[in-house]
C-alpha positions in Angstrom: -6.0 -157.8 10.4 -8.7 -155.5 11.8 -7.7 -152.5 13.8 -8.7 -152.7 17.4 -10.8 -149.7 18.3 -12.3 -148.1 21.5 -15.3 -145.8 21.4 -15.3 -142.9 23.9 -18.7 -141.5 24.6 -21.8 -143.8 24.3 -24.6 -141.4 23.6 -27.2 -141.2 20.9 -24.8 -140.4 18.0 -22.6 -143.3 19.1 -25.4 -145.8 19.1 -27.2 -144.5 16.0 -24.1 -144.0 13.8 -20.7 -144.9 15.1 -21.4 -148.5 16.4 -23.3 -149.7 13.2 -20.6 -148.2 11.0 -17.8 -149.9 12.9 -19.5 -153.2 13.2 -20.2 -153.3 9.5 -16.6 -152.6 8.4 -14.2 -155.5 8.4 -11.3 -153.1 8.9 -12.4 -152.5 12.5 -12.8 -154.5 15.6 -14.7 -152.7 18.3 -13.1 -153.8 21.5 -14.0 -151.4 24.3 -16.2 -148.5 25.4 -15.4 -145.6 27.7 -18.3 -143.8 29.4 -19.2 -142.9 32.9 -22.9 -143.7 32.3 -23.3 -146.3 29.6 -21.8 -149.5 28.2 -22.0 -151.7 25.2 -23.0 -155.4 25.7 -20.1 -157.8 25.1 -17.3 -155.2 25.2 -14.8 -154.2 27.9 -16.1 -151.1 29.7 -14.0 -148.4 31.3 -15.2 -145.3 33.1 -12.0 -143.3 32.2 -9.6 -143.1 29.3 -6.7 -143.6 31.7 -8.2 -147.0 32.7 -8.5 -148.0 29.0 -5.0 -147.0 28.1 -3.6 -148.8 31.1 -5.5 -152.1 30.7 -5.9 -152.4 27.0 -2.5 -151.3 25.4 -3.3 -153.5 22.4 -6.1 -151.1 21.2 -4.6 -148.9 18.4 -7.4 -146.4 17.7 -9.6 -144.2 19.8 -12.8 -142.7 18.4 -14.1 -139.7 20.4 -17.8 -139.2 20.3 -18.0 -136.7 23.1 -18.8 -133.0 23.3 -16.1 -130.6 22.1 -15.2 -129.0 25.5 -13.4 -132.1 26.9 -12.3 -133.5 23.6 -8.8 -131.9 23.6 -7.8 -133.5 26.9 -9.0 -136.9 25.7 -7.4 -136.6 22.3 -4.0 -135.4 23.6 -3.9 -138.2 26.1 -4.6 -140.8 23.4 -2.0 -139.3 21.1 0.6 -139.2 23.8 -0.1 -142.9 24.3 0.6 -143.6 20.6 -3.0 -144.1 19.5 -4.6 -143.1 16.3 -7.4 -140.6 17.0 -10.8 -140.0 15.2 -12.6 -136.8 16.2 -16.3 -136.3 16.0 -17.2 -132.9 14.6 -16.4 -130.2 15.5 -12.8 -131.4 16.1 -12.4 -129.1 19.1 -13.7 -126.0 20.8 -10.9 -123.8 19.3 -8.6 -123.7 16.3 -5.6 -123.6 18.7 -6.6 -126.9 20.2 -7.0 -128.5 16.7 -3.6 -127.3 15.5 -2.0 -128.6 18.7 -3.5 -132.0 18.2 -2.5 -132.1 14.5 1.1 -131.3 15.5 1.1 -133.8 18.3 -0.1 -136.6 15.9 2.8 -135.8 13.6 5.3 -135.9 16.5 3.9 -139.3 17.7 3.8 -140.7 14.1 0.1 -141.6 14.3 -3.0 -140.7 12.3 -5.6 -138.1 13.3 -8.9 -137.5 11.5 -11.1 -134.4 11.9 -14.4 -135.9 10.6 -17.0 -133.9 8.8 -19.8 -136.4 8.3 -21.9 -134.2 6.1 -19.2 -134.1 3.5 -19.6 -137.8 3.1 -23.3 -137.6 2.1 -24.1 -139.2 -1.2 -24.8 -136.2 -3.3 -22.0 -133.9 -2.1 -19.4 -135.2 -4.6 -22.0 -134.9 -7.4 -22.7 -131.2 -6.6 -18.9 -130.5 -6.3 -18.4 -132.0 -9.8 -21.3 -130.1 -11.3 -20.0 -126.8 -9.9 -16.4 -127.4 -11.1 -17.0 -125.9 -14.6 -19.7 -123.4 -13.8 -19.7 -119.8 -12.5 -21.6 -119.3 -9.3 -24.0 -116.4 -9.3 -25.8 -117.0 -6.0 -25.5 -119.5 -3.2 -27.9 -119.7 -0.2 -27.6 -122.0 2.8 -30.7 -122.6 4.8 -30.0 -124.8 7.9 -33.0 -124.7 10.2 -34.0 -127.4 12.8 -35.6 -127.8 16.2 -32.9 -128.0 19.0 -35.5 -129.5 21.3 -36.0 -132.4 18.9 -32.3 -133.1 18.0 -30.6 -132.2 21.3 -33.2 -132.7 24.0 -32.0 -131.5 27.4 -28.4 -131.1 26.3 -26.8 -128.2 28.2 -23.2 -128.5 26.9 -24.2 -126.9 23.5 -25.2 -123.7 25.3 -21.9 -123.4 27.2 -18.7 -121.7 25.9 -17.1 -124.0 23.4 -20.4 -125.7 22.6 -21.0 -123.4 19.6 -24.8 -123.3 19.9 -26.5 -123.3 16.5 -23.0 -123.7 14.8 -23.0 -127.3 16.1 -25.4 -128.2 13.2 -24.4 -125.2 11.2 -20.8 -126.4 10.9 -22.2 -129.3 8.9 -23.3 -126.9 6.2 -20.0 -125.1 6.3 -18.2 -128.4 5.9 -20.2 -129.0 2.7 -19.7 -125.4 1.5 -15.9 -125.7 1.9 -15.9 -129.0 0.1 -18.1 -128.2 -3.0 -16.6 -124.8 -3.9 -13.8 -124.8 -6.4 -12.1 -121.9 -4.5 -12.0 -120.6 -0.9 -14.3 -117.9 0.4 -14.2 -115.9 3.6 -16.8 -114.4 5.9 -17.4 -110.7 5.8 -20.4 -110.2 8.1 -22.4 -112.1 10.7 -25.3 -111.5 13.0 -25.6 -113.9 15.9 -28.7 -114.2 18.1 -28.0 -115.2 21.7 -30.8 -116.1 24.1 -30.6 -113.8 27.1 -29.9 -116.9 29.4 -27.4 -118.7 27.1 -23.7 -118.3 26.2 -23.9 -119.5 22.6 -26.2 -118.4 19.7 -29.5 -119.9 18.7 -29.5 -118.4 15.3 -27.0 -116.8 12.8 -27.0 -114.9 9.5 -23.7 -115.1 7.6 -22.5 -113.2 4.5 -19.4 -114.5 2.5 -17.0 -112.8 0.1 -16.8 -114.7 -3.1 -13.8 -113.9 -5.3 -15.9 -114.1 -8.4 -18.6 -111.7 -7.0 -21.3 -114.3 -6.2 -23.9 -113.4 -3.6 -23.2 -116.0 -0.9 -25.1 -116.3 2.4 -26.2 -118.7 5.1 -29.0 -118.7 7.6 -28.9 -121.0 10.7 -31.7 -121.3 13.1 -32.4 -123.7 16.0 -36.1 -122.6 16.5 -37.7 -124.3 13.5 -40.8 -126.2 14.8 -42.1 -126.9 11.3 -40.4 -128.9 8.5 -36.6 -129.2 9.2 -34.4 -127.7 6.5 -30.8 -128.6 5.6 -30.6 -127.0 2.1 -28.0 -125.4 -0.2 -29.4 -123.6 -3.3 -27.0 -122.6 -6.0 -27.6 -120.5 -9.1 -24.9 -120.5 -11.8 -24.3 -119.4 -15.4 -25.5 -122.8 -16.6 -28.5 -123.6 -14.4 -29.4 -124.1 -10.8 -28.9 -126.9 -8.2 -30.4 -127.7 -4.9 -28.8 -129.9 -2.3 -31.2 -131.0 0.4 -31.7 -133.4 3.3 -28.2 -132.5 4.5 -26.6 -133.7 1.3 -28.7 -136.8 0.6 -30.8 -135.3 -2.3 -29.7 -133.4 -5.4 -31.9 -131.5 -7.8 -30.7 -129.9 -11.0 -32.9 -127.3 -12.6 -35.8 -128.5 -10.5 -35.4 -132.2 -11.4 -34.3 -134.8 -8.8 -31.1 -136.4 -10.3 -30.1 -138.4 -7.2 -31.6 -139.5 -4.0 -28.9 -141.0 -1.8 -28.9 -143.2 1.3 -27.4 -142.6 4.7 -24.0 -144.0 5.0 -22.0 -141.0 6.1 -20.4 -142.7 9.1 -19.6 -145.8 7.2 -17.7 -143.6 4.8 -15.9 -141.9 7.7 -14.7 -145.2 9.2 -13.6 -146.3 5.7 -11.6 -143.1 5.4 -10.0 -143.5 8.8 -8.9 -147.0 8.0 -7.3 -145.7 4.8 -5.5 -143.0 6.6 -4.0 -145.5 9.1 -2.9 -147.9 6.3 -1.0 -145.1 4.6 0.3 -143.4 7.7 -1.6 -140.1 6.9 -3.8 -137.7 8.7 -6.7 -135.5 7.7 -7.3 -132.3 9.7 -9.0 -129.9 7.3 -10.1 -127.0 9.5 -11.7 -124.7 7.0 -15.2 -125.2 8.5 -13.9 -124.2 11.9 -12.3 -121.1 10.5 -15.7 -119.8 9.3 -17.2 -120.5 12.8 -14.4 -118.6 14.5 -14.7 -115.7 12.1 -18.4 -115.6 12.8 -17.8 -115.2 16.5 -15.0 -112.6 15.8 -17.0 -110.5 13.2 -20.5 -111.2 14.4 -22.9 -108.5 15.6 -24.4 -109.8 18.8 -28.2 -109.6 19.2 -30.1 -110.7 22.3 -33.3 -112.6 22.0 -35.8 -114.3 24.3 -34.5 -116.8 26.9 -34.4 -120.4 25.8 -35.6 -123.3 28.0 -36.1 -127.0 27.3 
């Protein structure tokens, strides 16, 4: 029998990704939406999560597609009500929030899933397998996009907890922590803050690799040319390039795989699996790198940003 699910937050990511993924998976039955400003045709609509929990106790799973700042309150309320919870990335605005939610899910005996959609790109498993028997010499992440194009008018990303350029950058970090055969940690960071904003618009990161590889990342939200979501790796047995956010893989300059976009379909398949087995998935390694960047980062001030 399909799990009854409610989607909280009906914005662009919900309409473009969440709703199609849910509707195309027989494990799920989308029953209701929670939003103050939007609704989904044919579904029960509630303006608050409290209303949903009160009037639809039969719904078993809550998927939160809302900004990170209010996410803890929503997730905690759903968990206390005995609901399984699926968290859009990043899973919270702090590590403490995430650990609290993980423990609460255990206490309530329900499943919680911190989703990292970029890990579920087609070519990420292929690069992970290719790297498993090679020695990395150099790894460079280049994650550059235009914030005006992808987040038009969104102010929450510039507020504390919104993470700024780490909102997309954490996608790269989620891939990094998935493909490496061992953990790495951040040693240096430079963060560029617009003079009128509370979160960074660009970041340069340097990692410590236990094997001595040169490992860096550059994030920038001011790219008005071709958008770049690339990871370049040089090893003792050739080179690889993961591009298009994980959808395309080149080995030694030759395209070996061009995938398709079904990241969110994979996320909802994974959530269904977790519920069936009574498990949770709260890998927080990408969040750790973000928190370390804010802790270690050298703050630089740059020109004011306006939409």
